[in-house]
N, C-alpha and C positions, 0 to 999 in steps of 0.2 A: 504494500500500500504506500502511497505517497505521503511523506511526512507533512504535517500541518501543525500550526500553533495550537496549543491546548484549547484556546477559546473558540477554535473552529471545529473542534472534534465533537461529534455527537456523543454525549455521555451515555455510557452503558447502563447506568443506574445500579442500584444496590441489588445484590442477590437476595432472594427471599430465603434466608437461612433458617427461619423458624420451621421446626419439623411439622407443626400443624398446618402452616400455610402451604408448604410444598406437598405434603401428603394429601391435603384436601383437593388439590387440583387433580392429582392422579386418581384418588378414590372416586371423585365424581365422574371422571371419564370412564373408569372401569365399570362402575355401577350402571351408568347410562348406556354404554355400549353393550353390556351384558344383556340388559333388558331388550334393547333393540334387536340384538342378534337372536335372542330366543323368540321374539315376535316374528322375525323374518323366517326362522325355521318352521314355526307353526303354520304360517301362511303358505310356505312352500309345499306343504302336504297336499294342497288342493290346486296347485299350479301345474302347468305343463312343464316338462323338463327345460324347455327353452326359457320360459318366464322365470323359473326357479333359479336357473344359472345366472340370468341377468340380475335378479334381485340379490343374489349372493355377491356378485361382482360389485354392485353398487354399495352394499353394506361393507365389503372389504375395503373399498376405496375410501369411504367415509371414515372408517376406523383408522386407517393409516394416516389420513390427513389430520385427524384430531390428535393422534399420538404425537406426530411431528410438531404440531402447533403447541401442544402442552410442553414438550421438551424444549422448544425454542424459547418459551416464556421463562423457563426455569434456569436456562443457561448452565454454565459450569459443568460439573460432573454429569448432570442430566443429559447434556449434549453428547458426552462420551458414551452414555448408555445408548443414545440414538445411533451413534456411529457403529457400535457393536451390533445392534439390531439390524442395521443395514446389510450385514453379511448373511443374514438368514434368507433362504430362498422362500419367499412368501407366495405359495402356490395360489392362494385365494385372490391375489391381486391381478387384475387384468394386465396382459403383456404390455399394452400401450402405455400403462401408467407406471411401469417399473422404473423407466429412466427418470421420470419426474420425481419419483420417490428418492432415487439416488441423488438427484440434484438438490432436493430440499434438505436431505440429511447432510449433504456436503456443506450446504449453506449454514448449518448449525456451527460449523467450524470456521467458515471463512468470513461470513458477514457479521463480524463482531466489532462494534465500536470500541475504541480504547477507553480505559479507565482514566480518570483525572490523575495527573502526576502527583498531586499532593497526597492522594491516598496511597500511591505506590511508594512515595518517599517515606511515609510513616512506617510502612512494612519493612523497607530496606534498613531503616535505622534500627528496627528491632532485630533484624537478621544479622547486621554487622556490628551491633552493639555501640553505635555512635553515628555521627553525622557523615553524609556522603563525602564531604571534602577530605575525610581521613582515608578514604579508599580510592576516590577518583579525582584526577586533576580536572577533567571535563566530563560533563554528562548531558547528553541531548535529551531534553524533556519531551521531545516529540517521538512517539512510537513509530517505528518503521515496519512493524508487523504486529498483528493481533490475531489471536485464535481463541479457542473455547475456554482455556484455563489460564492463559497468561499472555503477556505481550512483551515485545523486544525493543530495547533502546540501544543506541550507540553511545560508547563512552571511551575515555582514556584513563588508564589507571595512573596512580601517583608515580609508578615506575615508567610511564610512557608507552604502555602497550595499548594498541587499539583493540577494543573488545566489543562483543555483543552481549548485552545483559538481558536475560529472560527473567521476568518477574511474574510470579504467580498472583492472580487476582486476589485481593483480600476477600475472605469469606468463602472461597471455593472449597478449601480443604474442610472447613467446618460443615459444609453442606453435603459432603460426600456420603456420610453414613445414611442420611435421610434419602438421598438420591438412589442409593443401592437398595434400600428397603422398598422404595417405590418401583424400582425396576422389577423386583419380585412380584409386585402387584400387577405390573403390565404383562407378565409372561402368559397368563391365561388368554389375554387378547392375542398375543403373538401366536400362541398355539392354535388358535382358531384358523389362522392363515397357514400354519406349518405344523400339522398334527403330529408328524414324526419327530418333532424336536424334543430333546431331553431338557426340559425347562430348568430343573434343579442344577444340572451340570452347566448350562449356559449361565445361570445366575452366579455360580461359583467362579466361573472363568471371568465374568465381568467384574466381580468384586476384586479378584486378584489383579487383573490387568489395570483396571482404573486406579486402584490403590497405589500400584507401582508408578503409574504415570504421573501421579501427583507428588511423588517424591523426587525432587530435582537432584538430590544427592545420589539417588540410584541412577537417574538418567545420566548424570556426570560419569558415573562408573561405566555405564553402557557405552557412552561416547568415547571415553578413554580406551576402553577395550577394543572397539572397532578401529579407532585411530591407530593403535599399536599394530593391530592385525594388518592394516592396509597402508602403513607408513611406507612411502616410497613407491606406491602403486603408480603405474604409468598413466592411468586415465581417471582415477578416483582420488578425491581429496576429502578428508574429514577434519574439521577444525579442532585444534588443541583446546583442551579444557584448562581453565585456570582453577585448579583444585583449591588453592588457598582462599579464594574469594567466593567459591560456590557453597551454597547452603541448601537446606531442605526446600526453601521457597525462592531462591535466587540461583540462577545458573549463569556463570560467566565463562565465555570461550573466545578464542581469537576472532576478530572481525575479518570476514573474507569478502572481497569485492568480486562481483560477477554479474552476468546478465541473467535476468529472471526468465521464467519459462515462457511468458508471452512473447518476449523478444526472439527466443529460439524458434517459436512456432512460425514466425515470419521469415525465418532464414531460408536459404536455398536447400534443395532436397538433400544433397550430400551431407550437409551439416546436420539436418534434422535426423537423417538415418544414423549417423555416428552417435549423436546425442541419445537417440532412442536405444541403440544397442548398449551404450554405457549404462543407462538406467536398468535395462533388462539384466545385464551381467551383474550389476551390483546386488540386486535383490535375489536373483536366482543363485548366484555364486555363494552369497552368505548362507542361504538356506540349504542348498544341496551339497555344498562343500564344507561349510563350517558349522552347519546345524544351528543357525541363528535365524529366526524369523523376525524381520522388521515389518511391523504391521501397518506402517503409515507411509506408503510411497507417494504421498500427495505431491503434485508438481510444485507447490509453493515451497517445498523443502529442497529444491535443487538450485544451484547457481553454476552457470557456465563461466569458468575462470579464463582470464586472458591467455593462459598457457595451454588451453584446450582441455584441461581436466574438468570434470564435473564435481562440484563440492556438494555433499549431501548433509543436510541438517536434520535435527530432531530425532532423538533416540529414546524417547519416553515409552513407546509402545513396542516392546521387544520381548520375545520369548525364546528360551533355549528349547531346542527340539531334540528328543531322544532318537537314537538310531532306528528304532522300530518304526517310528512315524515317518522318517525320511524313506525307509525301505518300502513302506506302504505306498507313499506318494509315487515313488519310482515305479513300483509294480503296476499301479493304475495307469501311469503314462505309457509304460511299455505295452500293456495289453491293448490300449487304444491304438498305439502305433502299429501293432501287429494285427489289428482287427480281430482280436481273439475274445469273443463274448464270454466264454466260460472262464478264461483266466481273469477277465475283468471282474466278473461277479465274485470270484474267489478273493481278488485283491480288495474289492470294496468291503467284503466281509471282514477280512483280516485287518483292514484299516479302520474298522468301526463305523463305516458309513452305512452298512446294511447289517443289522443285528440278525443273528442266526434264527431267532424266533419269527422273523418276518421274511426271510430270504425266499421261502417257497412261493410267496405271492408275487415275486418279481421275475419277469421273463428276461433271460440273459441278453437277448438281442435288443430288447427295449432299453435295458441299462446301457448297452453299448451305444445306442443311438443318442441317448441323453449325454453321455460323457463325451462323445465325439463333438457334439455341439458346444460343450463347455470348454474342452481343453485341446481340441485338435490344433489350435493355433500354435501351441508350443510342444505338443506331443508328437505331431506328424511332420517330418521334414518336407521342405518345399518352399520356394520363394513366395513371399506374401507381402503386399503393401497394405497397411491399415488405412482406414478412413474413419472419420468421426462416426459414421453410421454403424460401424462394427460393434459399438457398445450396445446396440439394440439386439436383444436375444431373439426377437422374432423377425429380424430382417430377412426377407426373401423366403419366409416359410409360409406354407399354407395353414390357415387356421383350422383346427379340428372342429367338428360339429359338437353339439352339447353331449351326445352319447359317447363320442370318442374321448372328449375331454374328461368325462366322468370316469371312464375306464382307465385313462392315463393317471388320473388323480389317485385312484386306488393304489397303483404301483408307486407313484412318486411319494405318497405318504408313508411308504414302508422305510424310506431312507431317513437318516438322521445326520446331524452335523456334530462330530466329536469335538468337544470343547478345545482340545489341543490343536485342532485343525482350523480354528476360526481365523487366526492371524494369517495362516498359509493361504486360505481361500481369499481373504481380504487382499493380501499381497498380489496374488495372481490376477484378481479382478481389476485392481486399480492400475497395475502395470499395463494391462491390456487397454484400459481406457486412456492412459497417458500416451501409448503408442498410437492410438486412434487420433488423439488430438494433435499429435506431431505429424500424422500421415506418414509414419515411418515404414520403411521397407527393408526386409532382410529374410534370410532363411532362418526363422525363429526356431523351428524344430531342430535344425542342425546345431544352432548355438546352444539350445537347451540340452541337447544330447551330450555336450561336453560335461555338464554338471550332473545330469541325470544318469548317464550310462558310461561316463569315462571315455567318451570318444575324443579324437584329436581335435585341435583347434580348427574352427570352420572359417575364421576371418583373421585379418591382420591384428585386430584388437585381441582376439583370442590368443594369438601367438605371443603378443606382448605380455598378456597376463600370465601365460604359461611360463614365460621366461622369468617374470617377477617372482612367481611362486617357487620356481626351482632355486632361485637365489635366496629367498627368505626362509626356506625350510618348511616343514610340515605345519599346518594350521594349528592354532591354539585349540585344544580340546574343549568342548562344551562341558559345563559342570554336570 
């Protein structure tokens, strides 16, 4: 965002930190939607299949709109809840509205007006134990980035280092416990749209991930870990963390100059292709090589540096992935590449996406068709140029009639989303959207095969990375 004086900034307002105020919003939503859903189901008993399907689609759309609106009013950790919910495949939502849902949930993060600097200064005095002049020679009171739980300012330390200072919004941490309680209240509504979902497991994952993201000391550790892992990398840069100045609610790291994503989107095709490949390699490499899932590949977190490297920011949403999870994801991709329906169904079961108790209800060929639509872009080799329209799941597909959709839903509802796979699915999906926005072209399947199946480098960037890895030694093991 463009820096502006404080008096020109739209004030974000205070967080409704009171438990009763925040819970009342969600409780009213859950009660009202529950009654409306029950009424719709009763009325559907005497409707034709077509009218029943249309009524259910309308109710699903209304439900999602109200959930998003309530989360937007609550801000803070409630927005993080919305971002996690966005990773759930909501079968009850009409295809044409799913992109709109993703856009509105993304806005929970991006369209956040900064907080008054006076409020942030008070918080920093508490964190540093004294006035800012004891820590910083200069401090720009204008935020140059703002998101759901904090905003970023430029500063110069008393030692002369140019730094970026990320400050958590006052009141966010205090509201977390209530937000997570309210997320549990929302899960029955989400399950109406995704009946196969394990609500308790999703709630536990949200609680752990969101709690970690609010701890800037933990984010600083994550960033330092990735920076050490990729120090000297030929095309990736990670800012150094100033550990001595970072606290639980303030994160200080080196300031990096670079072009924002929108500028790269306007660049020539070869530059967009290279940039897209770097984004792809960073996230897929960390996951399948180092067993680290970075769950926030948002394009606002990249900078194109003057030396051609891409600098990646924001390490709050991270999960270490165990070897069995990586093996399961590899097996799924391999079965799709080999067009092997039986192997895919077995891999989905082993990976926790298809519980044994429900497997008999799923046709293997149907499962293969679903997964091909979802992951063929990186699972199957072959040149492909993305376009913005590729983010639409229904692009170029014939719509099923109501009876076919009902039969498909029976099978789709047998699947579930393992909590430990939420960030993986989020990463895959957002990287695909980013490539679409860049209109980037490459043989994504061949590049992914380097990380998924240990195949040799497919591009000059792959060769450069392989040379770097051979010099730097084996990757740091995940805990």
